[in-house]
C-alpha positions in Angstrom: 0.2 0.0 0.0 1.8 3.3 -1.5 1.2 6.5 0.6 -1.0 7.6 -2.4 -3.2 5.5 -2.1 -3.8 6.2 2.0 -4.3 9.7 0.2 -6.9 8.5 -1.8 -9.2 7.5 1.3 -8.6 10.2 2.9 -6.3 8.6 6.2 -4.1 11.6 6.4 -6.8 13.7 8.1 -8.4 12.0 10.8 -11.8 14.6 10.6 -15.0 13.8 11.2 -17.7 14.6 8.8 -18.9 17.6 10.1 -22.2 19.2 10.3 -22.8 17.0 6.7 -24.3 13.5 8.9 -27.6 15.6 9.6 -28.7 15.3 5.8 -27.4 11.7 4.0 -28.7 9.6 2.0 -28.8 6.5 4.4 -30.1 7.9 7.1 -32.2 9.0 5.8 -33.3 5.5 5.0 -33.0 4.6 8.3 -35.5 6.5 9.9 -38.0 6.6 7.5 -38.0 3.1 8.2 -41.5 1.5 7.4 -43.6 4.8 6.2 -40.8 4.3 3.0 -41.5 8.3 2.1 -40.2 9.4 -1.6 -37.0 11.2 0.4 -36.1 8.1 1.6 -36.9 6.3 -1.6 -35.3 8.8 -3.7 -31.5 8.7 -1.2 -32.0 4.9 -1.7 -32.2 4.7 -5.6 -29.7 7.3 -6.0 -27.5 4.9 -3.3 -28.3 1.9 -5.4 -27.1 3.6 -9.0 -23.3 4.2 -6.9 -22.9 1.6 -5.7 -24.6 -1.4 -7.8 -21.2 -2.5 -9.3 -19.9 -4.2 -6.5 -22.7 -6.5 -6.6 -22.4 -7.2 -9.7 -18.7 -8.2 -8.8 -19.9 -10.1 -5.9 -21.7 -12.0 -8.0 -19.6 -12.4 -10.9 -17.0 -13.9 -8.3 -19.3 -16.3 -7.4 -19.2 -18.4 -10.4 -22.5 -16.6 -12.4 -22.2 -16.3 -16.0 -22.3 -12.5 -17.1 -25.9 -13.1 -18.4 -26.8 -14.7 -15.1 -25.3 -11.6 -13.4 -27.0 -8.6 -15.8 -30.3 -10.7 -14.9 -29.0 -10.6 -11.3 -28.3 -7.5 -10.2 -31.7 -6.1 -12.4 -34.1 -8.2 -10.7 -32.2 -7.9 -7.1 -32.7 -3.9 -7.2 -36.0 -4.3 -8.9 -37.2 -6.1 -5.4 -35.3 -4.1 -3.4 -36.7 -1.3 -4.3 -40.3 -2.2 -4.2 -40.5 -4.2 -1.3 -39.0 -1.3 1.4 -36.4 -4.2 2.5 -35.1 -1.4 4.0 -37.6 -2.0 7.3 -35.1 -5.3 8.2 -32.0 -2.9 8.5 -31.3 -2.2 12.3 -31.3 1.4 12.4 -28.8 0.7 15.3 -25.2 -0.8 13.8 -26.4 -0.5 9.5 -23.8 0.4 6.9 -25.4 0.8 3.6 -22.4 -1.4 2.8 -23.5 -4.2 4.8 -26.8 -4.0 3.9 -26.8 -4.3 0.6 -24.6 -7.2 0.7 -26.2 -9.7 3.8 -29.5 -8.8 1.2 -27.8 -9.9 -1.8 -26.8 -13.1 -0.3 -29.9 -13.4 1.1 -31.4 -13.0 -2.6 -29.1 -15.6 -4.0 -30.5 -18.2 -1.9 -33.7 -17.6 -1.6 -34.8 -15.9 -4.2 -32.5 -16.0 -7.8 -33.9 -19.9 -8.2 -37.8 -18.1 -8.9 -36.8 -15.3 -10.7 -34.6 -17.2 -12.9 -37.9 -18.9 -14.1 -38.8 -15.9 -15.1 -38.2 -14.8 -19.4 -34.9 -13.0 -19.5 -35.7 -9.1 -20.4 -39.5 -9.7 -19.4 -39.6 -7.4 -16.3 -39.0 -4.1 -16.8 -35.1 -2.7 -15.5 -35.4 -0.2 -12.5 -32.6 1.2 -12.9 -30.1 1.9 -16.0 -27.0 -0.3 -15.4 -23.6 0.6 -18.1 -22.9 -3.7 -17.8 -19.8 -3.3 -20.0 -18.1 -1.3 -18.2 -18.7 -3.2 -14.4 -17.9 -6.4 -16.6 -14.2 -4.2 -17.8 -14.2 -3.2 -13.9 -13.6 -6.3 -12.5 -11.5 -8.1 -15.2 -9.0 -5.2 -13.9 -9.7 -4.8 -10.5 -10.4 -7.7 -8.7 -7.8 -9.9 -8.3 -7.5 -13.6 -8.8 -7.4 -15.3 -5.4 -10.0 -12.3 -4.5 -13.5 -14.3 -2.8 -16.9 -12.6 -3.7 -16.4 -10.7 -0.6 -13.2 -9.1 -1.4 -14.2 -8.5 -4.9 -17.4 -6.5 -3.7 -15.1 -4.4 -1.0 -12.8 -3.6 -3.7 -15.3 -2.6 -6.0 -17.4 -0.4 -3.4 -14.1 1.3 -2.5 -13.8 2.1 -6.1 -17.6 3.3 -6.7 -16.8 5.3 -4.0 -13.7 7.2 -5.2 -15.4 7.5 -8.6 -18.2 9.2 -6.9 -16.3 12.1 -5.6 -14.3 12.4 -8.0 -17.4 12.7 -9.8 -18.5 15.6 -6.6 -15.6 17.4 -6.9 -15.3 17.5 -10.8 -19.3 19.2 -10.6 -17.8 21.8 -7.9 -14.8 22.5 -10.5 -17.6 22.7 -13.5 -20.3 25.1 -11.5 -17.4 27.0 -10.3 -15.8 28.0 -14.0 -12.7 25.9 -13.2 -13.0 22.4 -14.5 -9.9 22.9 -16.5 -7.9 23.3 -13.7 -9.6 20.3 -12.0 -8.4 18.2 -15.4 -5.4 19.5 -15.4 -4.9 19.2 -11.2 -6.6 15.7 -10.9 -3.7 13.5 -11.1 -1.9 15.0 -8.3 -4.8 13.4 -6.1 -3.1 9.3 -6.6 0.8 10.9 -7.7 3.0 10.8 -4.5 3.7 14.5 -3.7 8.0 14.4 -4.4 7.2 13.4 -8.2 4.0 15.7 -8.9 6.0 18.1 -11.5 3.9 21.1 -10.4 5.9 23.8 -12.8 5.6 21.5 -15.6 1.6 21.5 -15.3 1.7 25.1 -13.9 3.1 25.8 -18.1 0.4 23.6 -19.1 -2.3 25.9 -16.9 -0.8 29.4 -17.0 -0.5 29.6 -13.3 3.0 29.7 -11.2 4.7 26.3 -9.8 3.7 28.1 -6.6 0.2 28.9 -7.4 -0.3 25.1 -8.6 0.9 23.8 -5.6 -1.6 25.8 -3.5 -4.3 24.6 -5.8 -3.5 21.0 -5.6 -3.6 21.4 -1.4 -6.5 22.7 -1.3 -8.2 19.7 -3.9 -6.6 17.1 -1.8 -8.1 18.8 0.9 -11.2 18.6 -0.4 -11.1 15.6 -2.1 -11.0 13.9 1.5 -13.7 16.6 2.8 -15.9 14.6 0.2 -14.8 11.3 0.4 -15.9 11.6 4.7 -18.9 12.9 3.8 -19.7 10.1 0.7 -18.9 7.8 3.3 -21.2 9.5 5.7 -24.4 9.0 3.4 -23.7 5.3 3.7 -23.5 4.8 7.5 -25.8 5.2 9.9 -24.0 7.0 12.8 -21.7 10.1 12.5 -18.9 8.2 14.8 -19.2 5.3 11.8 -17.5 7.2 9.3 -14.1 6.7 10.8 -15.0 2.4 11.0 -15.8 2.6 7.9 -12.7 4.1 6.5 -10.2 2.3 8.0 -11.9 -0.8 6.8 -12.7 -0.2 2.8 -8.5 1.0 3.4 -7.6 -2.7 4.6 -10.2 -3.3 0.9 -7.5 -2.0 -0.8 -4.4 -4.0 1.2 -6.3 -7.4 0.3 
Protein backbone atom coordinates (compact mmCIF):
# COMPACT_ATOMS: atom_id res chain seq x y z
CA UNK A 1 0.00 0.00 0.00
CA UNK A 2 1.51 3.31 -1.09
CA UNK A 3 1.26 6.71 0.54
CA UNK A 4 -0.86 7.89 -2.40
CA UNK A 5 -3.35 5.09 -1.75
CA UNK A 6 -3.53 6.28 1.84
CA UNK A 7 -4.17 9.82 0.64
CA UNK A 8 -6.84 8.64 -1.79
CA UNK A 9 -8.83 7.28 1.12
CA UNK A 10 -8.28 10.39 3.22
CA UNK A 11 -6.16 8.65 5.82
CA UNK A 12 -3.98 11.68 6.54
CA UNK A 13 -6.59 13.93 8.10
CA UNK A 14 -8.64 12.20 10.84
CA UNK A 15 -11.42 14.76 10.87
CA UNK A 16 -15.09 13.93 11.15
CA UNK A 17 -17.82 14.58 8.59
CA UNK A 18 -18.85 17.80 10.30
CA UNK A 19 -22.35 19.16 9.87
CA UNK A 20 -23.11 17.14 6.75
CA UNK A 21 -24.36 14.10 8.63
CA UNK A 22 -27.92 15.18 9.38
CA UNK A 23 -28.82 15.07 5.69
CA UNK A 24 -26.98 11.92 4.62
CA UNK A 25 -28.73 9.41 2.41
CA UNK A 26 -28.59 6.21 4.47
CA UNK A 27 -29.60 7.89 7.73
CA UNK A 28 -32.63 9.35 5.92
CA UNK A 29 -33.57 5.91 4.62
CA UNK A 30 -33.19 4.26 8.01
CA UNK A 31 -35.19 6.92 9.80
CA UNK A 32 -38.04 6.49 7.33
CA UNK A 33 -38.26 2.80 8.21
CA UNK A 34 -41.50 1.25 7.07
CA UNK A 35 -43.05 4.54 6.00
CA UNK A 36 -41.05 4.56 2.73
CA UNK A 37 -41.31 8.32 2.24
CA UNK A 38 -40.57 9.84 -1.20
CA UNK A 39 -37.41 11.45 0.18
CA UNK A 40 -36.17 8.15 1.59
CA UNK A 41 -36.95 6.31 -1.63
CA UNK A 42 -35.06 8.93 -3.66
CA UNK A 43 -32.09 8.61 -1.30
CA UNK A 44 -32.11 4.83 -1.59
CA UNK A 45 -32.39 5.03 -5.36
CA UNK A 46 -29.34 7.29 -5.52
CA UNK A 47 -27.32 4.99 -3.27
CA UNK A 48 -28.18 2.02 -5.46
CA UNK A 49 -27.13 3.90 -8.60
CA UNK A 50 -23.80 4.74 -7.01
CA UNK A 51 -23.02 1.34 -5.53
CA UNK A 52 -24.48 -1.35 -7.78
CA UNK A 53 -21.18 -2.40 -9.35
CA UNK A 54 -19.81 -4.05 -6.18
CA UNK A 55 -22.86 -6.35 -6.19
CA UNK A 56 -22.25 -7.26 -9.80
CA UNK A 57 -18.61 -8.01 -8.95
CA UNK A 58 -19.72 -10.26 -6.08
CA UNK A 59 -22.06 -12.23 -8.32
CA UNK A 60 -19.48 -12.67 -11.07
CA UNK A 61 -16.86 -13.79 -8.55
CA UNK A 62 -19.38 -16.24 -7.10
CA UNK A 63 -19.33 -18.11 -10.42
CA UNK A 64 -22.33 -16.78 -12.30
CA UNK A 65 -22.03 -16.04 -15.99
CA UNK A 66 -22.16 -12.48 -17.23
CA UNK A 67 -25.69 -13.00 -18.56
CA UNK A 68 -26.87 -14.43 -15.25
CA UNK A 69 -25.14 -11.67 -13.27
CA UNK A 70 -26.83 -8.97 -15.33
CA UNK A 71 -30.26 -10.53 -14.81
CA UNK A 72 -29.63 -11.13 -11.14
CA UNK A 73 -28.44 -7.58 -10.46
CA UNK A 74 -31.46 -6.05 -12.16
CA UNK A 75 -33.89 -8.39 -10.42
CA UNK A 76 -32.27 -7.81 -7.05
CA UNK A 77 -32.69 -4.05 -7.29
CA UNK A 78 -36.22 -4.39 -8.62
CA UNK A 79 -37.18 -6.32 -5.50
CA UNK A 80 -35.14 -4.18 -3.13
CA UNK A 81 -36.80 -0.98 -4.32
CA UNK A 82 -40.29 -2.49 -4.60
CA UNK A 83 -40.48 -4.37 -1.31
CA UNK A 84 -39.00 -1.78 1.09
CA UNK A 85 -36.50 -4.32 2.37
CA UNK A 86 -34.76 -1.56 4.27
CA UNK A 87 -37.37 -1.95 6.99
CA UNK A 88 -35.36 -5.00 8.11
CA UNK A 89 -32.18 -2.98 8.65
CA UNK A 90 -31.05 -2.22 12.18
CA UNK A 91 -30.59 1.57 12.49
CA UNK A 92 -28.18 1.10 15.40
CA UNK A 93 -25.63 -0.92 13.44
CA UNK A 94 -26.68 -0.65 9.84
CA UNK A 95 -24.20 0.40 7.18
CA UNK A 96 -25.44 0.49 3.63
CA UNK A 97 -22.47 -1.54 2.42
CA UNK A 98 -23.22 -4.37 4.86
CA UNK A 99 -26.97 -4.19 4.36
CA UNK A 100 -26.68 -4.39 0.59
CA UNK A 101 -24.38 -7.41 0.65
CA UNK A 102 -26.43 -9.33 3.22
CA UNK A 103 -29.58 -8.62 1.22
CA UNK A 104 -27.92 -9.92 -1.93
CA UNK A 105 -26.79 -13.11 -0.19
CA UNK A 106 -30.33 -13.68 1.06
CA UNK A 107 -31.63 -13.11 -2.45
CA UNK A 108 -29.15 -15.60 -3.91
CA UNK A 109 -30.09 -18.29 -1.43
CA UNK A 110 -33.85 -17.86 -1.45
CA UNK A 111 -35.09 -15.98 -4.48
CA UNK A 112 -32.77 -16.35 -7.45
CA UNK A 113 -34.09 -19.74 -8.56
CA UNK A 114 -37.55 -18.21 -8.80
CA UNK A 115 -36.26 -15.18 -10.65
CA UNK A 116 -34.37 -17.33 -13.18
CA UNK A 117 -37.60 -19.00 -14.19
CA UNK A 118 -38.86 -15.72 -15.60
CA UNK A 119 -38.20 -14.96 -19.24
CA UNK A 120 -34.94 -13.08 -19.74
CA UNK A 121 -35.69 -9.43 -20.37
CA UNK A 122 -39.33 -9.83 -19.40
CA UNK A 123 -39.19 -7.34 -16.57
CA UNK A 124 -38.65 -3.61 -16.75
CA UNK A 125 -35.23 -2.62 -15.33
CA UNK A 126 -35.56 -0.19 -12.43
CA UNK A 127 -32.02 1.12 -12.91
CA UNK A 128 -30.07 1.81 -16.07
CA UNK A 129 -26.83 -0.05 -15.44
CA UNK A 130 -23.65 0.08 -17.55
CA UNK A 131 -22.76 -3.60 -17.47
CA UNK A 132 -19.98 -3.32 -20.06
CA UNK A 133 -18.11 -0.91 -17.81
CA UNK A 134 -18.77 -3.11 -14.78
CA UNK A 135 -17.39 -6.16 -16.56
CA UNK A 136 -14.24 -4.27 -17.54
CA UNK A 137 -13.81 -3.00 -14.00
CA UNK A 138 -14.20 -6.51 -12.57
CA UNK A 139 -11.59 -7.87 -14.95
CA UNK A 140 -9.04 -5.19 -14.05
CA UNK A 141 -9.66 -4.65 -10.33
CA UNK A 142 -10.50 -8.09 -8.94
CA UNK A 143 -7.42 -10.10 -8.00
CA UNK A 144 -7.24 -13.79 -9.03
CA UNK A 145 -7.42 -15.03 -5.44
CA UNK A 146 -10.23 -12.74 -4.33
CA UNK A 147 -13.28 -14.25 -2.69
CA UNK A 148 -16.66 -12.82 -3.69
CA UNK A 149 -16.65 -10.76 -0.48
CA UNK A 150 -13.24 -9.30 -1.25
CA UNK A 151 -14.26 -8.54 -4.82
CA UNK A 152 -17.27 -6.74 -3.42
CA UNK A 153 -15.15 -4.63 -1.05
CA UNK A 154 -12.61 -3.73 -3.74
CA UNK A 155 -15.33 -2.62 -6.13
CA UNK A 156 -17.00 -0.66 -3.34
CA UNK A 157 -13.84 1.39 -2.86
CA UNK A 158 -13.63 2.07 -6.60
CA UNK A 159 -17.29 3.09 -6.73
CA UNK A 160 -16.81 5.37 -3.73
CA UNK A 161 -13.82 7.12 -5.26
CA UNK A 162 -15.66 7.53 -8.56
CA UNK A 163 -18.56 9.24 -6.79
CA UNK A 164 -16.18 11.55 -4.92
CA UNK A 165 -14.29 12.50 -8.08
CA UNK A 166 -17.61 13.17 -9.81
CA UNK A 167 -18.70 15.51 -7.03
CA UNK A 168 -15.35 17.28 -7.09
CA UNK A 169 -15.55 17.80 -10.83
CA UNK A 170 -19.12 19.11 -10.59
CA UNK A 171 -18.02 21.68 -8.01
CA UNK A 172 -15.27 22.92 -10.30
CA UNK A 173 -17.63 23.00 -13.27
CA UNK A 174 -20.09 25.13 -11.31
CA UNK A 175 -17.29 27.54 -10.40
CA UNK A 176 -16.03 27.73 -13.99
CA UNK A 177 -12.79 25.94 -13.09
CA UNK A 178 -13.20 22.54 -14.72
CA UNK A 179 -9.97 23.06 -16.67
CA UNK A 180 -8.05 23.47 -13.42
CA UNK A 181 -9.62 20.31 -12.04
CA UNK A 182 -8.75 18.29 -15.14
CA UNK A 183 -5.21 19.63 -15.06
CA UNK A 184 -4.68 18.81 -11.39
CA UNK A 185 -6.75 15.68 -10.78
CA UNK A 186 -3.75 13.41 -11.33
CA UNK A 187 -2.11 15.01 -8.30
CA UNK A 188 -4.67 13.17 -6.18
CA UNK A 189 -3.06 9.84 -7.07
CA UNK A 190 0.62 10.72 -7.46
CA UNK A 191 3.15 10.98 -4.69
CA UNK A 192 3.91 14.59 -3.86
CA UNK A 193 7.60 14.25 -4.76
CA UNK A 194 6.61 12.99 -8.21
CA UNK A 195 4.18 15.78 -9.10
CA UNK A 196 5.63 18.01 -11.89
CA UNK A 197 4.28 21.29 -10.52
CA UNK A 198 6.33 23.42 -12.92
CA UNK A 199 5.10 21.45 -15.93
CA UNK A 200 1.51 21.63 -14.70
CA UNK A 201 1.85 25.35 -14.17
CA UNK A 202 3.02 25.83 -17.75
CA UNK A 203 0.01 23.91 -19.03
CA UNK A 204 -2.46 25.83 -16.87
CA UNK A 205 -0.92 29.26 -17.13
CA UNK A 206 -0.10 29.29 -13.43
CA UNK A 207 3.06 29.76 -11.42
CA UNK A 208 4.62 26.74 -9.74
CA UNK A 209 3.68 28.13 -6.34
CA UNK A 210 0.06 28.68 -7.39
CA UNK A 211 -0.13 25.10 -8.65
CA UNK A 212 1.14 23.78 -5.33
CA UNK A 213 -1.49 25.77 -3.45
CA UNK A 214 -4.27 24.67 -5.82
CA UNK A 215 -3.19 21.02 -5.58
CA UNK A 216 -3.15 21.20 -1.78
CA UNK A 217 -6.66 22.66 -1.74
CA UNK A 218 -7.86 20.03 -4.20
CA UNK A 219 -6.55 17.21 -2.00
CA UNK A 220 -8.10 18.76 1.09
CA UNK A 221 -11.50 19.10 -0.57
CA UNK A 222 -11.19 15.58 -1.94
CA UNK A 223 -10.67 14.17 1.55
CA UNK A 224 -13.58 16.23 2.86
CA UNK A 225 -15.92 14.96 0.14
CA UNK A 226 -14.69 11.43 0.74
CA UNK A 227 -15.79 11.55 4.35
CA UNK A 228 -19.09 13.15 3.38
CA UNK A 229 -19.77 10.37 0.90
CA UNK A 230 -18.90 7.69 3.44
CA UNK A 231 -21.27 9.42 5.85
CA UNK A 232 -23.97 8.94 3.22
CA UNK A 233 -23.65 5.17 3.65
CA UNK A 234 -23.55 4.79 7.45
CA UNK A 235 -26.17 5.31 10.13
CA UNK A 236 -24.24 7.33 12.71
CA UNK A 237 -21.42 9.91 12.61
CA UNK A 238 -19.05 7.82 14.71
CA UNK A 239 -19.15 5.04 12.09
CA UNK A 240 -17.45 7.16 9.42
CA UNK A 241 -13.89 6.56 10.62
CA UNK A 242 -14.48 2.85 11.16
CA UNK A 243 -15.87 2.48 7.66
CA UNK A 244 -12.92 4.44 6.28
CA UNK A 245 -10.45 2.11 8.01
CA UNK A 246 -12.24 -0.98 6.72
CA UNK A 247 -12.28 0.33 3.17
CA UNK A 248 -8.60 1.17 3.41
CA UNK A 249 -7.94 -2.39 4.62
CA UNK A 250 -9.87 -3.75 1.64
CA UNK A 251 -7.24 -2.27 -0.68
CA UNK A 252 -4.46 -4.01 1.24
CA UNK A 253 -5.72 -7.55 0.57
